[in-house]
C-alpha positions in Angstrom: -59.7 10.5 -30.4 -63.0 10.3 -28.6 -65.3 13.2 -29.3 -66.4 13.8 -25.7 -67.4 10.2 -25.3 -69.6 9.8 -28.3 -70.6 13.5 -28.0 -72.2 12.9 -24.6 -75.3 11.6 -26.4 -75.1 14.8 -28.6 -77.4 16.8 -26.3 -74.4 18.3 -24.4 -73.5 20.3 -27.5 -76.3 22.8 -26.7 -75.1 23.4 -23.1 -73.4 26.8 -22.4 -69.7 26.7 -21.9 -67.8 27.8 -18.9 -65.8 30.9 -19.7 -62.3 29.8 -18.9 -61.2 31.5 -15.8 -57.7 31.9 -14.2 -56.3 34.3 -11.7 -53.4 36.2 -13.2 -50.1 36.9 -11.4 -47.6 39.6 -12.2 -44.5 39.2 -10.1 -46.8 38.5 -7.1 -45.0 37.8 -3.9 -46.2 35.3 -1.3 -44.5 33.9 1.8 -43.9 30.2 2.3 -42.7 28.7 5.6 -40.1 26.0 5.0 -39.9 22.8 7.2 -36.9 24.3 8.9 -38.8 27.4 9.8 -37.3 29.8 7.3 -39.9 32.1 5.7 -39.2 32.1 2.0 -40.4 34.9 -0.4 -41.7 33.3 -3.6 -42.5 35.4 -6.7 -45.1 34.3 -9.2 -45.7 35.1 -12.8 -48.4 33.3 -14.8 -51.9 32.3 -13.8 -54.0 29.5 -12.1 -53.1 27.1 -14.9 -49.4 27.6 -14.9 -47.2 29.9 -12.9 -43.4 30.2 -12.7 -42.2 30.3 -9.1 -38.8 31.9 -8.3 -36.8 33.1 -5.4 -36.1 36.8 -5.2 -32.7 36.1 -6.7 -34.1 34.3 -9.7 -33.9 30.6 -9.0 -36.8 28.4 -10.1 -38.8 26.6 -7.4 -41.2 23.7 -7.1 -43.0 22.2 -4.1 -41.3 18.9 -3.1 -43.7 16.5 -1.4 -40.9 14.4 0.1 -39.2 17.4 1.5 -42.5 19.0 2.4 -41.2 22.4 1.3 -40.1 24.5 -1.7 -37.1 23.1 -3.4 -34.8 24.4 -6.1 -36.0 23.2 -9.5 -34.6 22.3 -12.9 -36.0 21.4 -16.2 -36.7 17.7 -16.6 -34.6 15.7 -19.1 -37.4 15.6 -21.6 -38.1 19.3 -21.2 -41.8 18.9 -20.3 -41.9 20.0 -16.7 -39.9 21.2 -13.7 -38.5 18.7 -11.2 -37.0 19.1 -7.8 -33.3 19.0 -7.3 -33.8 17.5 -3.9 -32.5 20.6 -2.1 -34.7 22.9 0.0 -34.5 26.5 -1.2 -33.1 29.2 0.9 -32.3 32.8 0.3 -29.9 33.0 3.3 -26.5 31.4 3.5 -24.0 31.8 6.3 -20.5 33.1 5.8 -18.2 33.2 8.9 -21.3 33.3 11.1 -23.0 36.1 9.2 -26.2 35.8 7.2 -25.9 37.0 3.6 -28.3 37.2 0.7 -27.8 34.4 -1.9 -27.2 35.9 -5.3 -28.0 34.1 -8.6 -28.9 35.0 -12.1 -32.4 34.3 -13.5 -32.6 30.6 -14.3 -33.9 29.4 -17.7 -37.4 27.9 -17.4 -39.6 25.8 -19.6 -40.2 26.4 -23.3 -43.4 28.0 -24.4 -44.5 24.7 -26.0 -44.0 22.9 -22.7 -45.9 25.5 -20.8 -48.8 25.3 -23.3 -49.0 21.5 -22.7 -49.1 22.0 -18.9 -51.8 24.7 -19.3 -54.0 22.3 -21.2 -53.5 19.5 -18.7 -54.4 21.9 -15.8 -57.5 23.0 -17.5 -58.7 19.4 -17.9 -58.1 18.8 -14.2 -60.1 21.9 -13.1 -63.0 21.4 -15.5 -65.5 18.5 -15.5 -66.2 16.3 -18.6 -68.7 18.7 -20.1 -66.0 21.4 -20.3 -63.3 19.6 -22.2 -60.9 21.6 -24.4 -63.1 20.8 -27.4 -66.1 22.3 -25.7 -64.4 25.3 -24.3 -63.1 26.3 -27.8 -66.7 26.8 -28.8 -68.0 30.3 -28.2 -71.6 30.1 -27.2 -74.4 32.4 -26.3 -73.6 32.2 -22.6 -70.9 34.8 -23.0 -73.4 37.1 -24.8 -75.9 37.2 -21.9 -77.1 40.6 -21.0 -77.2 41.3 -17.3 -78.7 44.2 -15.4 -80.7 45.1 -12.4 -80.1 43.9 -8.9 -77.8 40.8 -8.6 -77.3 39.3 -5.2 -74.3 37.1 -4.5 -73.1 35.3 -1.4 -69.8 35.8 0.4 -68.9 33.4 3.2 -66.1 34.5 5.6 -64.2 31.7 7.3 -61.6 31.4 10.1 -60.0 28.5 11.9 -59.7 27.3 15.5 -56.0 28.3 15.5 -56.3 31.5 13.3 -59.2 33.8 13.9 -60.3 36.5 11.5 -58.9 40.0 12.0 -61.0 41.7 9.2 -64.5 42.1 10.5 -67.8 41.2 8.9 -68.7 44.9 8.6 -65.4 45.6 6.8 -66.1 42.9 4.3 -69.7 44.2 3.8 -68.4 47.7 3.1 -65.7 46.4 0.8 -68.4 44.6 -1.3 -71.5 46.8 -1.0 -70.8 50.4 0.1 -71.4 53.0 -2.6 -68.8 55.5 -1.3 -65.9 53.3 -0.2 -62.2 54.1 0.3 -60.9 51.7 2.9 -57.6 49.9 2.5 -56.6 52.4 -0.3 -59.5 51.3 -2.7 -61.1 53.9 -4.9 -64.5 52.1 -4.7 -66.2 49.0 -3.6 -66.9 46.0 -5.7 -70.5 47.2 -6.1 -69.3 50.7 -6.9 -67.1 49.3 -9.7 -70.0 47.6 -11.4 -72.3 50.5 -11.0 -69.8 52.8 -12.6 -68.8 50.6 -15.6 -72.4 49.6 -16.3 -73.8 53.1 -16.1 -75.8 52.1 -13.0 -77.4 49.3 -14.9 -75.9 46.5 -12.8 -76.2 46.7 -9.0 -74.2 43.7 -7.7 -74.3 43.3 -4.0 -73.3 40.4 -1.7 -74.9 38.9 1.4 -72.0 38.5 3.9 -72.2 35.7 6.5 -71.0 35.8 10.1 -67.6 34.0 10.5 -67.8 30.2 10.1 -65.1 28.6 12.1 -63.7 25.5 10.3 -63.8 22.1 12.0 -60.1 21.7 11.9 -57.0 23.8 12.2 -55.8 25.7 9.2 -52.8 23.5 8.4 -55.2 20.6 7.6 -56.8 22.6 4.7 -53.6 24.3 3.6 -51.9 20.9 3.0 -49.5 21.6 0.1 -49.3 18.0 -0.8 -52.9 18.2 -2.2 -54.4 20.1 -5.1 -56.1 23.3 -4.3 -59.5 21.9 -5.1 -59.4 19.1 -2.5 -59.4 20.6 1.0 -60.8 23.9 -0.3 -63.9 22.2 -1.5 -64.1 20.3 1.7 -64.0 23.6 3.6 -66.6 25.2 1.4 -69.0 22.3 1.8 -68.6 22.5 5.6 -69.5 26.2 5.5 -72.5 25.6 3.2 -73.9 22.9 5.4 -73.4 25.2 8.4 -75.4 27.9 6.7 -78.2 25.6 5.7 -78.5 23.4 8.8 -77.3 25.7 11.7 -78.0 29.2 10.4 -81.2 28.5 8.4 -79.9 30.7 5.5 -82.4 31.1 2.6 -80.4 30.3 -0.5 -83.3 31.3 -2.7 -82.6 34.9 -2.0 -79.5 34.7 -4.2 -79.5 35.5 -7.9 -79.3 32.5 -10.2 -78.7 31.9 -13.9 -81.1 30.2 -16.2 -80.3 26.8 -14.8 -81.0 27.7 -11.2 -77.3 28.0 -10.3 -76.0 30.6 -7.9 -74.2 33.3 -9.9 -71.9 34.7 -7.2 -70.4 32.3 -4.6 -67.4 33.8 -2.9 -65.3 32.6 0.0 -62.9 34.7 2.0 -60.8 33.0 4.7 -58.6 34.5 7.4 -54.9 35.2 7.0 -52.7 34.1 4.1 -53.1 30.9 2.0 -50.2 29.3 3.9 -49.9 26.9 0.8 -47.7 26.5 -2.2 -49.0 27.7 -5.5 -52.0 25.6 -6.7 -52.0 23.6 -3.5 -53.9 23.5 -0.3 -55.8 26.7 0.2 -54.3 28.5 -2.8 -56.8 31.1 -4.2 -58.6 29.9 -7.3 -61.9 29.5 -9.1 -63.5 26.2 -9.9 -66.8 24.3 -10.0 -68.0 22.8 -6.7 -68.3 19.0 -7.1 -70.5 17.5 -6.0 -72.7 20.6 -6.1 -74.7 21.8 -3.1 -78.4 22.4 -3.4 -80.9 24.0 -1.0 -84.1 26.1 -1.3 -84.5 25.2 -4.9 -81.1 26.5 -6.1 -77.7 24.9 -6.5 -74.1 25.9 -6.6 -72.0 26.2 -9.8 -68.7 28.0 -9.8 -67.0 29.6 -6.8 -64.0 31.7 -6.0 -62.0 31.3 -2.9 -59.2 33.6 -1.7 -57.3 34.7 1.4 -58.1 38.0 3.2 -54.6 38.7 4.3 -54.2 41.9 6.3 -56.1 44.2 3.9 -58.5 44.0 1.0 -58.1 45.3 -2.6 -61.0 44.9 -5.1 -59.0 44.1 -8.3 -59.0 40.3 -8.2 -62.5 40.1 -6.7 -63.8 42.3 -9.6 -61.9 40.2 -12.2 -63.3 36.9 -10.9 -66.8 38.4 -10.7 -66.4 39.1 -14.4 -66.4 35.3 -14.8 -69.0 34.5 -12.2 -71.5 37.2 -12.9 -71.2 38.1 -16.6 -69.5 34.9 -18.0 -66.7 37.0 -19.6 -63.6 35.0 -20.5 -60.0 36.0 -19.7 -58.3 38.2 -22.2 -54.7 37.2 -21.6 -52.6 34.3 -22.8 -52.7 31.3 -20.5 -49.6 29.5 -22.0 -47.3 32.5 -21.3 -46.2 32.9 -24.9 -47.4 36.5 -24.8 -49.3 39.0 -22.6 -52.3 38.6 -24.8 -53.4 41.7 -26.9 -55.7 43.6 -24.6 -53.0 43.3 -21.9 -53.7 45.9 -19.1 -56.3 47.9 -21.1 -59.2 45.8 -19.9 -60.3 44.3 -16.5 -60.4 40.8 -18.0 -56.8 41.2 -19.1 -54.3 42.5 -16.6 -56.3 45.7 -15.8 -57.0 44.6 -12.2 -53.8 43.3 -10.8 -51.2 46.2 -11.0 -49.9 48.0 -8.0 -52.4 50.8 -8.4 -55.2 49.4 -10.6 -55.9 46.6 -8.1 -57.5 49.5 -6.1 -59.2 51.0 -9.2 -59.5 48.4 -11.9 -59.8 49.4 -15.6 -63.3 49.0 -17.2 -64.3 46.1 -19.4 -63.6 46.7 -23.1 -66.4 48.1 -25.2 -67.4 44.7 -26.6 -68.0 43.3 -23.1 -70.0 46.3 -22.1 -72.1 46.0 -25.3 -73.0 42.3 -24.9 -73.9 42.9 -21.2 -76.4 45.5 -22.5 -74.6 48.4 -20.7 -73.5 50.5 -23.8 -75.5 52.2 -26.5 -73.8 50.9 -29.7 -73.9 52.7 -33.0 -73.3 50.5 -36.1 -71.1 52.3 -38.7 -70.9 49.8 -41.5 -73.3 50.9 -44.3 -73.4 47.3 -45.5 -75.1 46.4 -42.1 -76.8 49.7 -41.3 -78.2 51.7 -44.2 -78.5 54.8 -41.9 -74.9 54.5 -40.5 -73.4 57.9 -39.7 -70.3 58.9 -41.6 -67.8 61.8 -41.8 -66.8 63.6 -38.6 -67.7 61.7 -35.4 -66.8 62.0 -31.8 -66.8 59.7 -28.7 -66.5 60.6 -25.0 -64.6 58.4 -22.6 -66.8 56.7 -20.0 -70.0 57.7 -21.8 -71.5 54.2 -21.8 -71.6 54.2 -25.6 -69.4 52.9 -28.4 -69.2 52.5 -32.2 -69.1 49.2 -34.0 -68.2 48.1 -37.5 -69.6 44.6 -38.1 -68.5 42.0 -40.7 -71.7 41.5 -42.9 -70.6 37.9 -43.7 -69.8 37.0 -40.0 -71.9 38.7 -37.4 -69.5 37.5 -34.7 -66.7 39.6 -36.1 -66.5 43.4 -35.7 -64.3 46.4 -34.8 -65.3 48.4 -31.7 -64.2 52.0 -31.3 -64.1 54.1 -28.1 -62.2 57.0 -26.6 -60.1 56.3 -23.4 -59.1 59.2 -21.2 -57.0 58.8 -18.1 -59.7 60.0 -15.7 -62.5 58.5 -13.6 -62.6 54.7 -14.0 -59.9 54.9 -16.7 -57.5 56.7 -14.4 -55.1 53.7 -14.3 -55.0 52.9 -18.0 -51.5 52.7 -19.6 -52.4 55.5 -22.1 -55.1 57.6 -23.6 -56.5 58.1 -27.1 -58.8 56.3 -29.5 -59.0 52.5 -28.8 -59.9 50.1 -31.6 -60.8 46.5 -30.7 -61.0 43.7 -33.3 -63.5 41.1 -32.0 -64.1 37.6 -33.3 -65.7 34.9 -31.1 -63.9 32.2 -33.1 -60.6 33.4 -31.7 -58.7 31.9 -28.8 -56.7 34.0 -26.3 -53.9 31.4 -26.1 -53.3 32.2 -29.7 -51.9 35.7 -29.6 -52.3 36.0 -33.4 -55.9 35.1 -33.4 -57.5 36.0 -30.1 -61.1 36.6 -29.2 -60.4 40.3 -28.7 -57.4 41.9 -30.4 -56.3 45.5 -29.6 -55.3 47.3 -32.8 -52.1 48.9 -31.5 -51.5 52.3 -32.9 -47.7 52.0 -32.8 -47.9 48.8 -34.8 -45.4 47.1 -32.5 -47.7 44.5 -31.0 -45.6 44.6 -27.8 -47.9 42.5 -25.7 -48.1 39.8 -28.4 -44.4 39.6 -28.5 -44.2 39.4 -24.7 -42.5 42.8 -24.4 -44.9 44.5 -22.0 -48.5 44.6 -20.8 -49.5 47.7 -22.8 -48.0 51.2 -23.0 -48.8 54.8 -23.8 -48.3 54.4 -27.6 -51.0 51.7 -28.1 -53.9 54.1 -28.6 -54.5 56.3 -31.7 -54.0 60.0 -31.4 -53.5 63.1 -33.6 -51.3 61.5 -36.2 -52.8 58.1 -36.2 -54.6 56.4 -39.1 -56.4 53.1 -39.3 -57.3 51.5 -42.6 -56.5 48.3 -44.6 -52.7 49.2 -44.8 -52.1 51.4 -41.7 -50.4 51.2 -39.3 -49.1 48.1 -41.1 -50.4 45.8 -43.8 -49.8 42.4 -42.1 -52.7 40.2 -43.1 -52.4 37.7 -40.2 -51.1 39.8 -37.3 -52.6 43.3 -37.6 -52.6 46.2 -37.0 -55.1 47.2 -39.7 -58.7 47.2 -40.8 -58.6 43.8 -42.5 -61.0 41.0 -41.4 -59.3 37.9 -40.2 -59.8 36.2 -43.6 -57.5 38.9 -45.1 -60.3 40.9 -46.9 -60.7 44.7 -46.6 -63.4 45.6 -44.0 -63.9 49.0 -45.6 -63.3 50.8 -42.3 -61.1 53.8 -42.6 -60.4 56.2 -39.7 -58.4 59.4 -40.0 -58.2 62.9 -38.6 -58.0 61.8 -35.0 -57.9 64.6 -32.5 -55.6 65.0 -29.6 -56.1 62.7 -26.6 -58.9 64.2 -24.5 -62.1 63.3 -22.7 -63.9 63.6 -26.0 -62.0 62.6 -29.2 -63.2 63.4 -32.7 -62.3 61.4 -35.8 -63.3 60.9 -39.4 -64.9 57.7 -40.7 -64.7 57.2 -44.5 -67.3 54.5 -45.1 -67.5 52.3 -48.2 -69.5 49.2 -48.8 -67.2 46.2 -49.4 -68.6 43.1 -51.1 -68.1 40.2 -48.6 -66.1 37.2 -49.7 -68.1 34.1 -50.7 -67.7 31.3 -48.2 -65.9 31.1 -44.9 -62.2 31.8 -45.1 -59.6 30.4 -42.7 -55.9 31.2 -42.6 -53.0 29.4 -41.0 -49.3 28.6 -41.1 -47.8 25.1 -41.4 -44.3 24.0 -40.7 -42.8 21.1 -42.7 -44.8 17.9 -42.0 -47.3 19.6 -39.7 -51.1 19.7 -39.9 -53.9 21.9 -38.6 -57.6 21.2 -38.0 -60.2 23.6 -39.4 -62.4 25.4 -38.5 -60.2 26.8 -35.9 -59.0 23.6 -34.4 -62.6 22.3 -34.0 -65.4 20.7 -36.0 -68.8 21.7 -37.4 -72.3 20.2 -37.6 -73.8 20.1 -41.1 -77.3 19.2 -42.0 -76.4 17.8 -45.4 -75.6 19.0 -48.9 -72.6 20.1 -51.0 -69.3 21.0 -49.1 -66.8 22.8 -51.3 -63.2 23.2 -50.0 -60.5 25.3 -51.8 -57.0 25.5 -50.5 -54.1 27.7 -51.7 -50.6 27.6 -50.2 -47.0 28.6 -51.0 -45.6 27.6 -54.5 -42.6 26.1 -52.8 -44.5 23.6 -50.7 -46.9 20.7 -51.2 -49.9 21.1 -48.9 -52.8 18.6 -49.0 -56.4 18.6 -47.8 -58.7 16.1 -46.2 -62.4 16.1 -45.1 -63.3 13.8 -42.2 -66.7 12.8 -40.6 -67.4 11.5 -37.1 -68.7 8.0 -37.4 -68.4 4.8 -35.5 -66.8 6.6 -32.5 -63.9 8.0 -34.5 -63.0 10.5 -37.3 -63.2 8.8 -40.7 -61.8 10.2 -43.9 -64.5 10.9 -46.5 -62.7 12.9 -49.1 -59.1 13.9 -49.9 -57.1 16.1 -52.3 -53.4 15.4 -52.8 -51.9 17.0 -55.8 -48.1 17.7 -55.9 -48.9 21.4 -55.4 -50.4 23.5 -52.6 -53.6 24.1 -54.6 -56.2 21.6 -53.5 -60.0 21.3 -54.0 -62.7 19.0 -52.6 -66.3 18.9 -53.6 -68.3 16.5 -51.4 -72.0 15.6 -51.2 -72.3 15.3 -47.4 -75.0 13.6 -45.3 -76.1 15.1 -42.0 -73.3 14.8 -39.3 -70.2 16.2 -37.7 -67.2 17.1 -39.9 -63.7 18.5 -39.7 -61.1 19.6 -42.2 -57.4 18.6 -42.1 -54.8 20.8 -43.8 -51.4 19.2 -43.8 -47.9 19.7 -45.2 -46.6 16.8 -47.3 -43.5 18.9 -47.7 -42.5 22.5 -47.2 -43.8 25.3 -44.9 -45.7 28.6 -45.2 -49.1 30.4 -45.0 -52.3 29.0 -46.5 -55.9 30.1 -47.2 -58.8 27.7 -47.0 -62.2 28.8 -48.4 -65.2 26.7 -47.2 -68.6 26.8 -48.9 -71.6 24.9 -47.6 
């Protein structure tokens, strides 16, 4: 394995990561015109990285380049991807001269493992070398950036010689910028959303251009034989050149990040995408390459989407969460679950439902806090000697929240807030007391150790098990309790007040009042002695291995590294320590007893290290304690 090509001269390790961004789909319908002229309804479930495409009757579809249309699909012989059957799809068959609907049962798709591999491949295609999977697993300060005041983005509207825009510039301006906005069924504008959820601290507006008419007809850019980043980026560069050289636009009027890159670059084009999923002009977010620079600023990421016949703010708001605030997605890219936050937050599925696309749910308390929008009260007496205790209350939408921080890991905490189905929370799946378990070391494609986990009051973990996208029993109410053993005592899957290393956080919540705008509850605080060392938990199958910490590596300045592994009595788990040297990972220490109890004590020099836990035989859970 190459470690980002010799660590990209090491300096790239300090660069902020790109919060991974993908547009989510929930049974989203789009129309695709087949070569024979039939307009086929295609239904999508998934995201930008992988989406399952089906006919209305349940048959799997893929775009077939040779047929130049959507074909029926089947799972490849090796089970890794979908392949065309060579037959153009059609939902209409003729019987004795009459058109009838073709009926089928839902066809079996790819395994979760195969989808996960395709997601990783797509991420690598959409992100440049600096954002390899290794880099994007590292949570950095870029996500924690506070943002307030006036932020100015740019929205370019585009039409084509053969398809002119029907939604006017003034309609787009109102959609983005008007304070009191209700057109197209929306409850507010994009600006109105961010003003509301930030408590008026963020005023995000967009400069909207006049229509730029593309150089070529729409079909050229919508070519479904090409990836969505090919002709889309050609079109965007055309429009940017037009703005600079023909319109004399001053790009320095736009808000930039600390690197002089434009925060909000948005492209709306006329009509529908007229492309297959992830092809041609399919809506997406990516980094413009090569970048465009003018007036002392440069482009970075962009989002591009079709205007269709009407506008809804949901997807635009979700993607602005990436562009403007650097928030990551909170749903599972590989499709093995619906994540944990599910529809309870805008960076989950809280902006794409049939009603909440017009009134997206707010960002979860943690995102509002790191943006600097909420007043946060620390409840853990081990962190705040003046922490309040006893009977407390919280009001939904009050731009405040409670926090219980892990004293041995400042990146891990529980956030507590009331959610009432009113105002910006009107489209939430339920109401009551929400508890979020946050740890920046988590990964949202691991439903059992995500960045943000919702502690579900019913203990069912329905979104994690792919049963739903959140329901009315997920929030705590009058009979709910939250402590180290309730609602359940599972140490690796929640729902409880345990830290991810399995130790008791000391947080205990009881006496929760009925769901209402303001909810009261009792906090019984106790100081818990933090465990010594960093604790990592995992599960191995027979013959498998895992890399720690959390699938990545760590930089160490030198000194003693002490590793202690405990696993199941019925298995033989072993332990290795590796160092990056000579352009590869080299073993520097190993412990291989015939048991699952292993220990390494190694006097390390300065460098980059990783830990391998592997099964010589047997399977089960393990705990690894690292002291440095």
